[in-house]
Structure formats: C-alpha cells, structure tokens
TIDREN-126460 format. One line per field, with one value per residue (C-alpha): residue number from 1; chain; x, y, z; residue in one letter. Coordinates in Angstrom, 2 decimals, padded with zeros to 5 digits, m for minus. Layout:
<drenkes>
num = NUM_... $
chaine = A_... $
x = X_... $
y = Y_... $
z = Z_... $
residu = A_... $
</drenkes>
This chain:
<drenkes>
num = 1_2_3_4_5_6_7_8_9_10_11_12_13_14_15_16_17_18_19_20_21_22_23_24_25_26_27_28_29_30_31_32_33_34_35_36_37_38_39_40_41_42_43_44_45_46_47_48_49_50_51_52_53_54_55_56_57_58_59_60_61_62_63_64_65_66_67_68_69_70_71_72_73_74_75_76_77_78_79_80_81_82_83_84_85_86_87_88_89_90_91_92_93_94_95_96_97_98_99_100_101_102_103_104_105_106_107_108_109_110_111_112_113_114_115_116_117_118_119_120_121_122_123_124_125_126_127_128_129_130_131_132_133_134_135_136_137_138_139_140_141_142_143_144_145_146_147_148_149_150_151_152_153_154_155_156_157_158_159_160_161_162_163_164_165_166_167_168_169_170_171_172_173_174_175_176_177_178_179_180_181_182_183_184_185_186_187_188_189_190_191_192_193_194_195_196_197_198_199_200_201_202_203_204_205_206_207_208_209_210_211_212_213_214_215_216_217_218_219_220_221_222_223_224_225_226_227_228_229_230_231_232_233_234_235_236_237_238_239_240_241_242_243_244_245_246_247_248_249_250_251_252_253_254_255_256_257_258_259 $
chaine = A_A_A_A_A_A_A_A_A_A_A_A_A_A_A_A_A_A_A_A_A_A_A_A_A_A_A_A_A_A_A_A_A_A_A_A_A_A_A_A_A_A_A_A_A_A_A_A_A_A_A_A_A_A_A_A_A_A_A_A_A_A_A_A_A_A_A_A_A_A_A_A_A_A_A_A_A_A_A_A_A_A_A_A_A_A_A_A_A_A_A_A_A_A_A_A_A_A_A_A_A_A_A_A_A_A_A_A_A_A_A_A_A_A_A_A_A_A_A_A_A_A_A_A_A_A_A_A_A_A_A_A_A_A_A_A_A_A_A_A_A_A_A_A_A_A_A_A_A_A_A_A_A_A_A_A_A_A_A_A_A_A_A_A_A_A_A_A_A_A_A_A_A_A_A_A_A_A_A_A_A_A_A_A_A_A_A_A_A_A_A_A_A_A_A_A_A_A_A_A_A_A_A_A_A_A_A_A_A_A_A_A_A_A_A_A_A_A_A_A_A_A_A_A_A_A_A_A_A_A_A_A_A_A_A_A_A_A_A_A_A_A_A_A_A_A_A_A_A_A_A_A_A_A_A_A_A_A_A $
x = m000.08_000.78_001.72_000.44_001.46_000.72_002.86_000.40_001.31_m000.67_m000.70_000.64_m001.54_m000.62_m003.14_m002.89_m004.08_m004.75_m004.14_m008.13_m007.10_m009.59_m008.08_m008.00_m006.82_m005.89_m004.15_m002.96_m000.71_000.82_003.28_006.58_009.97_011.45_010.09_012.49_011.74_012.48_009.67_007.08_008.10_007.08_004.15_003.15_004.07_001.88_m001.44_m000.72_m001.10_m004.60_m005.65_m004.45_m001.70_001.95_004.98_005.42_001.69_003.70_005.76_006.13_005.82_004.82_005.54_004.20_005.02_004.73_007.11_010.48_011.89_009.70_010.86_014.19_012.60_010.01_012.34_014.31_011.23_010.70_014.13_014.93_011.31_009.56_012.56_011.32_012.84_010.01_008.31_008.46_005.47_006.45_010.44_012.22_010.97_007.49_006.77_002.63_002.13_000.05_000.19_000.79_m000.61_000.88_003.60_005.68_004.95_007.64_005.81_002.79_002.37_002.57_m001.24_m002.84_m001.33_m002.51_m006.12_m006.21_m004.88_m007.67_m010.24_m010.09_m009.77_m012.92_m014.71_m015.51_m015.17_m013.72_m013.68_m013.10_m011.25_m011.76_m009.83_m010.03_m006.84_m004.16_m005.12_m008.12_m007.41_m009.61_m008.02_m009.00_m008.76_m009.73_m011.57_m008.22_m006.90_m004.67_m003.65_m004.65_m004.17_m006.23_m006.73_m004.88_m007.13_m005.88_m007.84_m010.83_m008.69_m005.77_m008.24_m009.65_m006.37_m005.64_m008.73_m008.23_m004.18_m004.99_m007.74_m007.01_m010.94_m011.87_m012.32_m010.99_m014.13_m014.30_m015.74_m019.19_m022.16_m024.43_m027.73_m030.50_m030.69_m029.91_m026.46_m027.15_m025.60_m026.44_m023.39_m019.79_m019.14_m022.52_m021.05_m017.64_m018.89_m021.37_m018.48_m016.32_m018.62_m020.75_m017.99_m016.69_m019.49_m019.95_m015.94_m016.94_m019.89_m018.57_m015.26_m016.96_m018.99_m016.40_m014.12_m017.28_m017.76_m014.12_m013.73_m017.27_m017.87_m020.17_m018.01_m017.95_m017.02_m015.64_m014.73_m012.36_m010.09_m011.64_m013.85_m015.56_m018.58_m019.40_m020.07_m021.75_m024.98_m025.14_m024.50_m024.91_m021.62_m020.65_m021.36_m019.20_m017.54_m014.51_m013.26_m009.69_m008.57_m004.68_m004.41_m006.45_m004.18_m001.08_m002.75_m003.15_000.40_001.65_m000.39_000.83_004.66_004.28_004.82 $
y = 000.28_003.60_005.89_009.53_012.22_015.70_018.11_021.50_024.61_023.54_019.88_016.83_013.96_010.31_008.71_004.47_003.80_000.85_m000.60_000.86_004.50_004.08_005.47_002.76_004.89_008.36_010.31_013.39_015.13_018.88_019.93_020.65_021.07_019.75_016.63_013.25_010.28_007.98_010.50_009.59_006.16_005.39_007.58_005.96_002.21_002.71_004.09_001.24_m001.65_m000.28_m000.26_m003.87_m002.93_m003.20_m001.13_m003.97_m003.15_m000.16_m000.32_003.05_006.54_009.75_013.37_016.84_019.64_023.25_022.87_022.99_022.28_018.99_017.60_016.00_014.29_012.63_011.37_010.06_007.93_006.78_005.42_003.96_002.63_002.05_001.02_002.98_005.77_008.51_010.91_014.18_015.85_018.47_016.96_015.59_012.14_013.21_015.94_017.36_016.38_019.51_022.81_025.34_028.29_030.94_033.69_031.78_028.32_026.85_029.42_027.34_024.79_021.10_020.83_023.42_021.26_018.13_019.62_020.60_016.79_015.22_017.67_017.35_013.82_013.72_016.70_017.66_021.02_024.29_023.93_026.11_024.36_026.12_024.81_025.50_025.04_027.54_029.99_029.83_029.06_029.59_027.90_027.69_025.20_025.12_022.07_021.06_020.37_023.28_025.48_028.78_030.74_031.55_033.69_033.37_034.88_034.40_031.17_031.43_030.46_032.64_035.27_034.85_033.83_038.07_039.21_037.90_038.67_042.09_043.02_042.63_042.05_039.76_035.97_032.79_031.43_027.93_028.46_026.83_027.77_030.23_029.02_030.59_033.21_036.98_038.67_041.08_039.66_040.13_039.08_039.77_035.90_035.84_039.35_037.80_034.47_036.40_038.39_035.32_033.18_035.46_037.50_034.45_032.90_036.27_036.53_033.00_033.92_036.85_035.45_032.69_035.17_037.29_034.18_032.58_036.06_035.83_032.40_032.95_029.26_026.93_026.20_023.41_024.61_022.09_022.40_020.84_020.76_020.54_023.67_022.53_020.99_023.57_026.07_023.81_024.18_028.41_028.28_027.13_027.89_024.47_021.93_019.41_018.27_016.29_015.99_014.05_016.03_016.13_012.82_011.51_013.85_012.35_008.97_009.67_011.16_007.78_006.03_008.12_007.64_004.20_003.47 $
z = m000.01_m000.58_002.34_001.43_003.43_003.53_005.27_005.60_007.61_010.56_010.16_008.95_007.57_007.04_004.82_003.94_000.34_m000.90_m004.97_m005.80_m004.47_m001.46_001.86_004.28_007.38_008.24_011.08_011.59_014.08_014.36_011.70_013.69_011.73_014.59_014.93_013.74_011.65_014.62_016.52_013.23_013.37_016.97_016.68_013.14_014.92_017.54_014.90_012.20_014.48_016.23_012.57_012.08_009.53_010.00_008.24_006.03_004.45_003.35_m000.01_m001.51_000.09_m001.34_000.27_000.15_001.84_002.02_004.54_003.57_006.69_007.41_004.25_005.53_008.31_006.42_003.53_006.18_008.06_004.60_004.02_007.38_008.63_004.83_002.98_000.36_m001.28_m001.24_m004.46_m003.71_m005.30_m007.72_m007.58_m010.37_m009.36_m009.21_m011.55_m011.44_m015.39_m015.74_m017.01_m014.32_m016.12_m014.20_m014.40_m011.36_m011.29_m008.98_m006.50_m006.68_m003.65_m004.23_m002.41_m004.90_m007.74_m005.69_m005.85_m009.19_m010.36_m008.31_m009.17_m012.84_m012.27_m010.49_m012.02_m015.68_m017.17_m015.49_m011.76_m008.71_m005.97_m002.61_000.22_003.80_005.60_007.38_004.05_002.45_m001.20_m004.34_m007.20_m010.82_m012.97_m016.73_m018.90_m019.59_m016.00_m016.70_m013.48_m014.28_m010.57_m007.75_m004.71_m001.16_002.05_005.64_007.03_009.65_012.41_011.41_011.14_014.62_016.56_014.97_016.29_019.67_019.79_018.66_020.95_024.42_025.90_023.12_024.51_022.21_020.30_018.94_015.16_014.85_012.48_014.78_015.26_014.19_011.46_012.91_012.41_015.38_018.45_021.82_023.60_023.02_021.47_019.52_017.98_016.90_016.11_013.55_012.44_011.81_010.83_008.23_007.01_005.67_003.87_002.33_001.16_000.00_m002.42_m003.20_m004.48_m006.10_m008.05_m009.17_m010.48_m012.03_m013.82_m014.67_m016.59_m018.57_m018.73_m016.14_m013.68_m011.31_m007.59_m005.08_m001.57_000.49_003.85_007.51_007.67_004.24_005.64_008.61_005.47_003.17_005.49_005.18_001.54_m002.34_m003.03_m003.36_m005.73_m004.29_m001.25_m001.51_001.64_000.78_m002.12_m001.68_m000.63_m003.76_m005.46_m004.11_m004.99_m008.56_m008.83_m006.92_m009.70_m012.89_m012.34_m011.55_m007.91 $
residu = M_L_L_A_I_D_A_G_N_T_N_L_V_F_A_L_V_D_E_Q_R_T_I_R_A_R_W_R_I_A_T_D_P_R_R_T_A_D_Q_Y_A_V_W_L_H_Q_L_L_E_L_E_N_F_T_R_A_D_V_D_A_V_I_I_A_T_V_V_P_R_A_L_H_N_L_E_V_L_S_E_K_Y_F_H_A_T_P_L_V_A_G_S_A_N_A_P_Y_G_I_A_L_D_V_D_E_P_G_S_V_G_A_D_R_A_L_N_A_I_A_A_H_E_R_H_A_G_D_L_I_V_I_D_F_G_T_A_T_T_F_D_V_V_D_F_N_G_A_Y_K_G_G_I_I_A_P_G_I_N_L_S_L_D_A_L_V_A_A_A_A_K_L_P_R_I_A_I_A_A_P_T_G_N_S_V_I_G_R_T_T_E_A_Q_M_L_T_G_I_Y_W_G_Y_V_A_M_I_E_G_L_V_S_R_L_K_A_E_I_G_R_P_V_T_V_I_A_T_G_G_L_A_T_L_F_D_R_N_T_S_A_F_D_A_I_E_P_D_L_T_I_Q_G_L_A_L_L_A_L_K_V_G_T $
</drenkes>
C-alpha cells in the first residue's frame, strides 16, 4: 500500500491508500519541523497496529509539503522505516504532469497543484477548488486540467487568532455555525461568531461570483479541507465536497509515475 503524506503549515496528514485508491486509514499530527524521523516512526507504528496494519504493508511513500524544513525528516522516515525512496510531489521524481499556467509556476504550493490534479480527474469542465486550511485558497482549473491561478485569503482560524491577539478584551471562541438566522449578536461572543462565520460566507460567495464572471463559462465549485462542511450548510456556493482531495491527488500522482 501507499503511504501518502501531506505536510501542511498547521497539520501533517498521513494516509494509507490501497491499490484501488481507497483510503484505508488516516492520521493527523501538528506540523513541527523539529520532529525527527524516529519520533514519527514510533507514533506511526502504534497507529498502524491499532488499524491492524504493520510497516511491512507499506511498499511506497509519496510526500507533499509546503513546509520545506519538514521534508528531510519525512524522507528519512521513508528510507529508514519503510525501506522506500519517497516520491516528492513536484520534484524531478514526481512531476505534476499538468500545466501550471501562471507567471511563477515554481511558487505554486504542492497542495494546490495536487488538488487541481484530483479535482480534474473527478469532475469535468472548468473548476474552482476552495481549500479551507491555514489559508483559504481559491484555485481555478480549466477544462483541460491546467492550473490557471487563484486567490489566497487568511484562513478562518488565522483570522480569529489575529483578532483575539490584537484586542485585549475579546475572548477566544470556537468556530461554529451560528444558531438561527439573525446577524445581530447580543453578546460579545455572538458578535464575534457572526462576524467571523457570516463574514467568511460572504467572502466565499463574493469571490466565487467574481471568479465565475471572469472565467465566463459554466464552473463546478469544489470545497475541501476540514471546515468545508461547516460552511456548506449555510451557502449554496459549493457544488461538491471532497474532504480528501489532496490525498487523492497524491495517490493519483503516485499511480502516474508508476509506484
């Protein structure tokens, strides 16, 4: 099986993917570039056993990272504990195989390119992919599968952290969908939740509307990332929710380069 590793700014996701590209298990850990290969191995060994797998079940590894300092220890993990030379998404041993039709192709994050690969494989026509992560990204993929560019906005948790850090009297709140339809908050917490949540819904709908107008053709909007379902209940902006789009992109890329 394939061990797919998606190293983001906030979390690392490890997923075990079988030959049919079915995700058999997934685990998440906070991103820390100082974490060693040995520490990863101890953690993964225990989790594999809990899911009735062993390290011997892994015969290939593919890594995507937007945190360059995390890559070395993940490569050591692959070589030392899984006896596999890892594929690194976007590198010479695992090129994306899609057109990055932007002014600076080398600056496109691995997660965004992989989302484009997986979204194009699963949906026809022009696409907008919205990924709710540390940043909220809007990516445009044309009907040929080319990545055309997009938008980067602060992630909702990042926005909330900045608000709380800058305003001494504002409390820390959890992100949730407000109850009821009123946008007039009666407490400080309710006003913050309304501003963050409905403000984000307005941003999503506004940016999707502008992107669709600029593309000028029918577009399918795909949402991914942990918070996608939280917003889906209160907006009609999304046509599909794909929670594992980046991992699916890794699995597709590994298949293309012949693991």
